[in-house]
N, C-alpha and C positions, 0 to 999 in steps of 0.2 A: 561432585564436579561432573559436568556433562562430558560425553565422549568427544564432542567437537572441541570443547575447551581443553581437554587433556591432549588431544591430537595437536592442536595449535601450540600449546605450551611445549610439547615435545619438539615440534618442528622449529619453533623459535629458538629453543635451547640448542638444538643441533646446528642450526644455521649459525648461531653466534659462536659456538665452539669450533665449527668447521671453517670459519673465515680464515683465509691465509694470513699469516703474519707478514706484515710488510716492513721492509727495511725503511728506516728513517733516513730520507735523503735530503731533507731540509736542514739548514744550518741550525745549531742550537738557538732556541729562542724564536725561531721562525715557525711558520705554519707547516703542518704536516701536509704533504702533497695529496691531492685529491685521488680517490680510488675510482675506477670506472663504474663502480656500483654505488657511488655516493648518493645519487638521487633516490635509489631504492632504500638506502639506509636512512635517509632523512624521512622518507614516507613511513618506514617501519618505526622510527622514533616517534612520529606523530601519532601513529596507531597505538603505540605503547602508552603514550600520554593520555589518549582518549580512553583506553581500557582502564588505566589507573583510576580515572575519575568515574567512569560509568560503572565499572564492576563494584566500586565502593558504594555508589549511590544505590545500586541494585542489590546490596546486601550479600555480596559474594564472600565476605569475611576472609579476604586474601591478604589483608594488611598492605604491605609495600611491595607485593609481588611484582607488579608491572614496572615500578620504579627500580626494583632490583634487576629486572630483566634489562632495563635501559642501562643501568650501571654495568652490567655484564657486557652489553654491546659496546659501550665506551671502552671498557677494559680490554676487550678483544681487539678493538680497532686501534686503540691508543692514539686517537686524533689529538692534534694540538692546535692552538691558535684559533683562527677563523673557522676551520673545519669543525672543531669541537663545539665552538659557539653555535654554529648553524645546527648541528645535530641536537644539542640541548634545547635550542630555541624551538625546534620543531616538536620536541616532546612537550614543552610548555605550551605551545600553541594548541596541540591536541587536547591537553588537559583543560586549559582555560576556555577553549571554545565550547566544550560541553558544560563546564562549570557555570557559564553564563546562561546556558539554555535549560539545563535540568537541575531541579532541586530535589526531585523525587524520581523513583524508577517508574517509567511508563512503558507501554508496549513499544513505542518508538525507540526508547533507550535500549530495550531488549533486542530489538531488531538491529540497531546500530552495533551492539556488542557482537551479535552473530556475524554481521557483515565484516566487522573489523577483524574478528578472529579468522575468518576465511581469507580475507585479503592479506593479513599478516602472515598466515601460513603459506600462502602462495608466494609472497615475496621471499620468505625464508627458503622455500624450496628452490625458487628460481636462482637466488644468490648462491645457494649451496651447490646446485647442479652446475652452474656456470663458472664459479670462481674457486670452489674448494679444491684442495689438493687431491 
């Protein structure tokens, strides 16, 4: 595993673990209220979906690592209703977007992986610095 990959994984894990637990203020069966960092979470979800596909195509042998990271994000946030649907949809959008483009690993796919790891790490750092307790 490259140093960049290890760093990004660590930052993603720390960001997910460090997100503040939010009180459920919506009525039972209603949507979870939006968090001020939802746009960043949705982008992070899309990056995780992209990485799940691209890292698999490029032979990283990580199994369901990025899907598991996504599940950890959902578990940490405990979103409900529309908010959860949007986050999951963004993961799927990232995955499917690259699934339609890449059947094999190419230099462009490797570049996309590096850029997504960097962007994901930055988002994780920013969310953690701004919103973690």
